[in-house]
C-alpha positions in Angstrom: 174.0 106.8 156.5 171.6 106.5 153.7 168.8 103.9 153.2 167.6 102.9 149.8 164.9 100.5 148.4 166.3 98.5 145.5 163.4 96.6 143.8 165.6 94.4 141.6 168.1 93.4 144.3 166.9 89.9 144.8 169.9 87.8 145.8 173.4 87.9 147.3 174.8 88.2 143.8 172.9 91.4 143.3 174.1 92.6 146.7 177.7 91.8 145.8 177.4 93.7 142.5 176.0 96.7 144.2 178.7 96.6 146.9 181.4 96.5 144.1 179.8 99.4 142.3 179.8 101.6 145.3 183.2 100.7 146.7 184.7 101.0 143.3 183.9 104.8 143.6 184.6 105.1 147.3 186.7 102.4 148.9 185.8 103.4 152.4 182.1 103.2 151.9 180.2 100.7 154.2 177.5 98.8 152.3 174.9 96.6 154.0 172.5 94.9 151.7 169.4 93.0 152.6 168.1 91.3 149.4 165.2 89.5 151.1 163.6 92.9 151.9 165.2 94.8 149.0 166.9 97.3 151.4 170.3 98.9 151.2 172.2 100.8 153.8 175.2 102.9 152.8 177.6 104.9 155.0 179.6 107.1 152.7 180.9 110.6 152.1 179.2 110.6 148.7 175.9 112.4 148.4 172.6 110.5 148.0 172.4 111.7 144.4 175.8 110.3 143.7 174.9 107.0 145.2 171.6 106.9 143.3 173.6 107.5 140.1 176.1 104.7 140.8 173.2 102.3 141.5 171.4 103.3 138.3 174.6 102.9 136.3 175.1 99.4 137.8 171.6 98.4 136.7 170.0 98.7 140.2 167.8 101.8 140.2 166.9 102.7 143.7 164.8 105.1 145.8 166.1 106.9 148.8 164.2 106.2 152.0 163.5 109.5 153.7 165.0 110.0 157.1 162.5 110.2 160.0 163.1 113.0 162.4 
């Protein structure tokens, strides 16, 4: 699972657009969006770089939240 911060995801409409963008590339991806805190969780076989590119192309540039070990 990857976690992202998406600064311009401010509503459920944004969350729906992001979900459509990611599942349009990988139908099995699980996307959980939290617009109120601008967080996104994605479970996917795609790489973080691929997901960041999809988000950028959709108009929602994001930053990957580093994993804590």
